[in-house]
C-alpha positions as CSV (number, residue, x, y, z in Angstrom):
1,M,-0.3,-65.4,85.1
2,K,-2.8,-66.7,82.4
3,K,-4.9,-63.5,82.8
4,K,-1.8,-61.4,82.5
5,A,-0.7,-63.3,79.3
6,L,-4.2,-62.9,77.9
7,S,-4.2,-59.2,78.7
8,L,-0.9,-58.7,76.9
9,A,-2.1,-60.6,73.9
10,L,-5.2,-58.5,73.6
11,A,-3.2,-55.3,74.0
12,A,-0.9,-56.5,71.1
13,V,-3.9,-57.1,68.8
14,L,-5.4,-53.7,69.6
15,T,-2.1,-51.9,69.0
16,A,-1.7,-53.7,65.6
17,G,-5.2,-52.7,64.7
18,L,-4.6,-49.1,65.5
19,L,-1.4,-49.0,63.5
20,T,-3.1,-50.6,60.5
21,A,-5.9,-48.0,60.7
22,C,-3.5,-45.1,60.8
23,G,-1.7,-46.5,57.7
24,S,-5.0,-46.9,55.9
25,S,-6.2,-43.5,56.7
26,S,-3.0,-41.7,55.6
27,T,-2.7,-43.6,52.3
28,G,-6.3,-43.2,51.6
29,T,-6.3,-39.5,52.2
30,S,-3.4,-38.9,49.8
31,A,-4.9,-41.1,47.1
32,Q,-8.4,-39.6,47.2
33,P,-9.7,-36.1,46.4
34,E,-10.7,-33.9,49.3
35,G,-14.1,-34.9,50.6
36,A,-13.9,-38.5,49.5
37,S,-16.1,-40.9,51.6
38,E,-14.5,-43.3,54.1
39,P,-15.4,-46.5,52.2
40,A,-13.6,-45.1,49.1
41,A,-10.5,-44.4,51.3
42,E,-10.6,-48.0,52.7
43,T,-11.0,-49.5,49.2
44,T,-8.1,-47.5,47.8
45,A,-5.8,-48.3,50.7
46,S,-5.0,-51.8,49.5
47,Q,-4.2,-50.4,46.0
48,A,-2.2,-47.4,47.2
49,P,1.3,-48.5,46.1
50,E,0.1,-49.2,42.6
51,S,-1.8,-46.0,42.3
52,E,1.1,-43.9,43.5
53,E,3.4,-45.5,41.0
54,A,0.9,-44.9,38.2
55,S,0.5,-41.3,39.3
56,S,4.2,-40.8,39.4
57,E,4.6,-42.3,35.9
58,S,1.8,-40.1,34.6
59,A,3.4,-37.0,36.1
60,S,6.7,-37.9,34.6
61,T,5.2,-38.4,31.2
62,Q,3.4,-35.0,31.3
63,A,6.6,-33.3,32.4
64,A,8.4,-34.9,29.5
65,E,5.7,-33.7,27.1
66,T,5.7,-30.1,28.4
67,E,9.4,-29.5,29.2
68,V,11.7,-28.7,26.2
69,E,15.3,-29.6,26.3
70,S,17.4,-26.4,26.3
71,K,19.6,-26.3,23.2
72,G,21.3,-22.9,23.8
73,T,21.0,-19.2,23.0
74,V,20.8,-17.4,19.7
75,T,21.8,-13.7,19.8
76,V,20.6,-11.3,17.1
77,A,21.4,-7.7,16.4
78,A,18.5,-5.7,15.0
79,T,17.1,-2.3,14.3
80,S,13.8,-1.4,16.0
81,V,11.0,-1.3,13.4
82,P,10.1,-3.7,12.2
83,H,13.0,-6.1,12.8
84,A,13.2,-6.2,16.6
85,E,9.4,-6.3,16.8
86,I,9.3,-9.3,14.6
87,L,12.0,-11.0,16.6
88,E,10.2,-10.4,19.9
89,A,7.2,-12.2,18.4
90,A,9.5,-15.1,17.6
91,V,10.8,-15.5,21.2
92,P,8.2,-17.9,22.4
93,L,8.3,-19.9,19.2
94,M,12.0,-20.3,19.6
95,A,11.6,-21.3,23.2
96,A,9.2,-24.0,22.1
97,K,12.1,-25.4,20.1
98,G,14.5,-25.2,23.1
99,W,16.3,-22.0,22.0
100,E,16.6,-18.8,24.0
101,L,16.4,-15.8,21.6
102,K,18.2,-12.7,22.8
103,V,17.6,-9.5,20.7
104,T,19.8,-6.4,21.0
105,E,18.6,-3.2,19.3
106,F,20.9,-0.9,17.3
107,T,20.1,2.5,15.8
108,D,22.7,2.4,13.0
109,Y,23.5,0.2,10.0
110,V,27.2,-0.5,10.8
111,Q,27.4,-2.0,14.3
112,P,25.0,-4.8,13.6
113,N,27.4,-6.1,10.9
114,E,30.5,-5.5,13.0
115,V,29.2,-7.6,15.9
116,V,28.4,-10.5,13.6
117,E,31.7,-10.3,11.8
118,S,33.6,-10.3,15.1
119,G,31.6,-13.2,16.4
120,D,30.1,-11.2,19.3
121,M,26.7,-12.0,18.1
122,D,25.3,-14.9,16.1
123,A,23.2,-13.0,13.5
124,N,21.7,-9.7,12.5
125,Y,18.3,-8.8,11.1
126,F,18.1,-5.3,9.7
127,Q,19.4,-5.1,6.1
128,H,18.5,-6.2,2.6
129,I,20.7,-8.5,0.7
130,T,22.1,-5.9,-1.6
131,Y,23.2,-3.7,1.3
132,M,24.9,-6.7,2.9
133,E,26.8,-7.5,-0.3
134,S,27.8,-3.9,-0.8
135,Y,29.0,-3.8,2.8
136,N,31.1,-7.0,2.3
137,E,32.7,-5.5,-0.7
138,E,33.5,-2.2,1.0
139,K,34.5,-3.5,4.4
140,G,36.0,-6.8,3.5
141,T,33.6,-8.6,5.8
142,H,32.3,-12.2,5.3
143,L,28.6,-12.0,5.9
144,V,26.2,-14.3,4.1
145,D,22.4,-14.7,3.8
146,A,21.0,-17.4,6.0
147,G,17.4,-16.8,5.2
148,D,15.1,-14.4,3.2
149,I,12.4,-13.1,5.6
150,H,10.5,-10.1,4.4
151,Y,10.5,-7.0,2.2
152,E,9.4,-3.5,2.8
153,P,7.9,-2.3,-0.4
154,L,8.8,1.2,-1.7
155,G,5.7,3.1,-2.5
156,V,4.8,6.1,-4.5
157,Y,2.8,8.5,-2.2
158,P,0.7,11.4,-3.2
159,G,1.7,15.0,-2.3
160,K,0.3,17.9,-4.2
161,Q,-1.2,15.5,-6.7
162,T,-3.1,12.3,-6.1
163,D,-3.4,10.6,-9.5
164,L,-0.3,9.1,-11.2
165,S,-2.2,8.5,-14.4
166,A,-3.0,12.3,-14.6
167,I,0.4,13.5,-13.7
168,T,1.1,17.0,-15.0
169,D,4.1,17.9,-17.1
170,G,7.0,19.2,-15.1
171,A,5.8,17.5,-11.9
172,E,8.3,17.1,-9.1
173,I,8.9,13.7,-7.6
174,A,11.2,13.1,-4.6
175,V,13.3,9.9,-4.6
176,P,15.9,8.5,-2.2
177,N,19.4,9.7,-3.0
178,D,21.3,6.5,-2.0
179,T,22.3,4.2,-4.8
180,T,20.2,1.2,-4.0
181,N,17.0,2.9,-3.1
182,E,17.1,5.4,-5.9
183,A,17.3,2.6,-8.4
184,R,14.4,0.9,-6.8
185,A,12.4,4.1,-7.0
186,L,13.2,4.6,-10.7
187,L,12.3,1.0,-11.5
188,L,9.0,1.4,-9.7
189,L,8.2,4.5,-11.7
190,Q,9.2,2.7,-14.9
191,E,6.7,0.0,-14.0
192,Q,4.0,2.7,-13.8
193,G,4.9,3.8,-17.3
194,L,6.1,7.2,-16.2
195,I,9.7,6.8,-17.5
196,T,11.9,4.4,-19.4
197,L,15.4,3.5,-18.3
198,N,18.4,2.6,-20.3
199,D,18.7,-1.2,-21.1
200,G,20.6,-2.9,-18.3
201,A,20.4,-0.1,-15.8
202,G,18.7,-2.4,-13.3
203,I,19.5,-2.0,-9.6
204,T,22.3,0.5,-10.3
205,A,20.0,2.9,-12.1
206,T,20.3,6.7,-11.4
207,V,18.5,9.7,-12.9
208,N,21.2,9.7,-15.5
209,D,19.9,6.4,-16.8
210,I,16.5,7.8,-17.7
211,K,16.1,7.4,-21.5
212,E,12.5,8.6,-21.9
213,N,10.7,11.1,-19.7
214,P,7.6,12.2,-21.6
215,H,6.2,14.2,-18.8
216,K,9.4,16.0,-18.1
217,I,9.3,15.0,-14.5
218,K,11.8,16.7,-12.2
219,F,13.4,14.3,-9.8
220,V,14.6,15.7,-6.5
221,E,17.1,13.4,-4.7
222,L,16.8,13.5,-0.9
223,A,18.0,11.4,2.0
224,A,15.4,8.6,2.4
225,E,14.6,9.6,6.0
226,Q,13.8,13.2,5.0
227,I,11.3,12.4,2.3
228,P,8.2,11.7,4.4
229,R,8.2,15.0,6.2
230,S,8.9,16.8,2.8
231,L,6.0,15.0,1.1
232,P,3.7,18.1,1.0
233,D,6.4,20.0,-0.9
234,F,6.3,17.6,-3.9
235,D,3.7,16.3,-6.4
236,F,4.7,12.7,-5.5
237,A,7.4,11.0,-3.5
238,V,8.8,7.5,-3.4
239,I,9.3,6.4,0.3
240,N,11.0,3.4,1.8
241,G,8.7,1.0,3.7
242,N,10.4,1.6,7.1
243,Y,10.3,5.4,6.9
244,A,6.7,5.3,5.7
245,L,5.9,3.2,8.8
246,E,7.6,5.7,11.1
247,A,5.7,8.5,9.4
248,G,2.3,6.8,9.9
249,L,1.9,5.9,6.3
250,N,0.7,2.5,5.1
251,A,1.9,1.1,1.8
252,S,-1.3,-0.9,1.2
253,T,-3.7,2.0,1.9
254,D,-1.8,5.2,1.3
255,A,0.5,4.4,-1.5
256,L,-0.6,4.9,-5.1
257,A,1.8,2.1,-6.3
258,T,4.1,-0.3,-4.6
259,E,6.7,-2.9,-5.4
260,T,5.4,-6.4,-5.9
261,S,6.9,-9.7,-4.6
262,D,7.8,-10.9,-8.1
263,S,9.7,-7.7,-9.1
264,D,13.4,-7.8,-9.7
265,A,13.8,-5.0,-7.1
266,V,12.2,-7.0,-4.3
267,K,14.4,-10.0,-5.0
268,K,17.4,-7.8,-4.5
269,Y,16.1,-5.9,-1.5
270,V,14.6,-8.7,0.6
271,N,15.5,-8.4,4.2
272,V,17.7,-11.2,5.5
273,I,19.1,-13.0,8.5
274,A,22.8,-12.3,8.0
275,V,25.5,-14.5,9.7
276,K,29.2,-14.8,9.3
277,E,30.2,-17.2,6.5
278,G,30.3,-20.8,7.8
279,N,27.5,-20.3,10.4
280,E,24.6,-20.4,8.1
281,N,23.9,-24.1,8.8
282,N,24.2,-23.8,12.6
283,E,21.3,-25.5,14.3
284,G,20.2,-22.4,16.2
285,I,20.3,-20.2,13.0
286,K,18.3,-22.8,11.0
287,A,15.7,-22.9,13.8
288,L,15.5,-19.1,13.8
289,V,15.0,-18.9,10.0
290,E,12.4,-21.7,10.3
291,V,10.5,-19.7,12.9
292,L,10.7,-16.4,11.1
293,K,9.2,-18.1,8.0
294,S,6.5,-19.9,9.9
295,E,2.8,-19.2,9.4
296,E,2.6,-17.7,12.9
297,I,5.2,-15.0,12.1
298,K,3.7,-14.4,8.6
299,K,0.4,-13.8,10.3
300,F,2.0,-11.5,12.9
301,I,3.7,-9.4,10.1
302,N,0.5,-9.2,8.0
303,N,-1.7,-8.2,10.9
304,T,0.8,-5.8,12.4
305,Y,2.1,-3.9,9.4
306,Q,-0.9,-4.1,7.0
307,G,1.2,-4.2,3.8
308,S,4.1,-2.0,4.8
309,V,6.1,-5.1,5.6
310,V,5.4,-8.2,3.6
311,P,6.6,-11.8,4.2
312,Y,8.9,-12.9,1.4
313,E,7.7,-16.1,-0.3
314,G,10.5,-16.5,-2.8
């Protein structure tokens, strides 16, 4: 009986030892890198609960640092070049702030305003402030400027002649025929000393407001989008930034003269984020404007468009 009792006791001790060894091995394996020596595994076994807790806390901290709380979605209507391209560059920057930026492209200048006015979309990015104000007046809409982002400088481009300072009498210059851009063209030509406009003509100027024209320049009014392909037919032409881009022209390298950021025209033709009145201070809109005016986006614009699109610093 004593022998039997002794055998049972020994079996119990051996069983306990085996169980303890299994527990040590399992914990040690999970706590150590692959290939760790057995002594290290045994040493870590007694500290396993504390290590696991610290590891869990560390992982949670890292997750908290890398994960961004989702704040919602900002929807923006835009035309393709350069607006949608700039917005696409802003997508990851918005995501870092917790916002999903959804961009819908349009090919006209009416629908982007309609979807914002109706509330179907949060904002649009395709127009300059003067167009937006004119649209409001004409259509009775309630769009406001939530942020001034960039301008696309009009440029005077060479056609049959290449030197503005040596322009010949009777030279022909093509200018856009829409009210806002014709005025910009004439103001730019006035800055170059080629013409003088009536006092107060400003951003509503037309060829009828030319007071002095010493070189007897003939102005040919054309739809803005037609001018680039008609450039060889004229001595010079004034071309919008977006249409110059589409035609492979670069304002900083191809134009003989361009609008500057401190000109009255640029202040009136800066491209804006437009929203329905009352939404300009929404958190998502403010985040979008902040991103579009960030150094990252300014760098993207400058590197991508090389002067044909310029960040607005006003």
